[in-house]
N, C-alpha and C positions, 0 to 999 in steps of 0.2 A: 470691411466685409471679409476679413481674413478668416480662414478656417483651416482644417487639417489638410485640405488638398490644394489650397492656394487661392489667390484672388483672381476671379474670372470677370472680364469686362466684355460686354457686347457693345460695340461701337458702331453707330450708324453715321455714315458720311455721305455727303451729296449736296446738291444745290436745288432747293425747293422752288426755284423760279423757272425750272426747265423740266416740266412734266416728270418723266420717269427717272431723270437724273436725281430727283429727290427721294428715290426709293429708300435709301438707308435712313433717312430722317422720318419719312412718313410711316415706316413700319414700326418704329420704336414704341409707340403706345401699345400696339398689339403684342410686341415682344414682352413688355412689362407684364401684361395680362397673362400671356401664355406661360411665362416663367412662374408667376404667382399661382396659377391654376395647377402647376406641376410641383409646387412646393419648393421652388428654386428661388427663394426670396433673398438669398445672400449674394446674388449676382448683380454686379453694377451695370446699369444700362447708361451709356454715355452718348450724348449728341455731339458728334464731331463736326457736323456741318461741312464747311470748307476751310476749317481753321488752320490748316497747314502745321507750322512748327509748334503751335500751342498744343498740339496733340502729343508732344513728347511726354508731358506730365502723366496723362492717363496710361500711355504705353509703358512708362517706367513703373507704374503701380501694378500693372497686370502680370500675373504669372501665366495666364492664358488669355489670349485676345482673339475675339471673333469679330471681324469687320463685316458689315453689311453695306452693300453699295450696288449701284447700277454698274454692270460690267460690259463694256463694248469689246466683244471678242469675235465679231464676225459670225455669230451664230444666228439661228432663227429668232425673231422677236419673241420675248417671253421665255426663252430657254434658260432654265435655272443652272447656275454654274457654282460649283463648290471647289475651292482651292485650299491647299494646305502648304505650310512651310515654304519650301523652295519653289513651289508653283506660284506663290504670290510674288509678282515681280518686285524685287527690292532695288533694282538699279534701273538705268534708263534703257529699258528694253521695249517690248511691245506695249503700247499705251492701251490698257484695257478699259480705262474709265476716263470720262471727260476731264476730270481734274486729277487723275492719278499721278501724274508726274510730281505734283506737290506731295502726295502721300508717299511716293517712292523716296523722295528726299527726306521725309520724316523718318521712314524706316532705315534709310542709310545713316542718318544722324544718330538714331537710336542704337544702331549697330556700332558705330564709332564710339559712342558713349557707354557701350556695354550695358544697354538698357532694354534689349529685346526681351520679350516674354519667353518663357520656356517653350511654349507652343503657340502657334498662330493658325488661324483658319479664316477663310473669306467665303461668304455666301452672297450671291447676287443673281441678277438676271440680265439678259440682253434686253436693252430698252426697246419698246415699241416706238416711242416718240421722245425726242429731245427738244421739242418746240417750246416756245415761251408758254408757260401755264403753271399754275400752282397746285394742280392735282395730278395724281397718277392717272395714266391711261386706264381705260376699262380692262384691257387685256392684262396689264400689270397687276391691277387690283385682284384679278382672279388667281394670280400666282401666289399671293400672300399666304394663304393657308398652308401650302406645301413648303414654302420657305420657313414659316414659323415652326412647322414640324421638324425641319432640318436643323434649325437653330436650337430648339429644345433638345434634340437628340445629341448635338455636338456638346452642349453644356453637360448633359448627363454623362457622356463619355469621359469628359474631363473630371467629373466628380467621382467617377467609379474607382 
């Protein structure tokens, strides 16, 4: 999916067994449809789940990486959070996501291997619930349209 502006990957990460922790995975079918509706068919949508170090391969392929995840940042439930570059914790600092230490390790390894994308961004929301359950909470489902708009807007910025 290379083109004149570079390879863009939208990667959803999360654990679909814990309600809103699965945000990054549950949103991916909607991301695919939103990108298609906006003529952004050359963007790779990747389900990262909780795959940890196996995420190095898609990160290496990406010129631009947009990660979608539930973000525990001590905000009000459902608050949408957008992070870019150095705002995305790359080392063992504040744990923003239930499984983010693993993702931080992946980013650290990618940096050591000189495989980081040119640009990275992260879009997510403060979970309403992290209880055992395979669906997003009602409140989180209501946040999806706004998050999709933000994802499409970020992809368009990178393509410009």
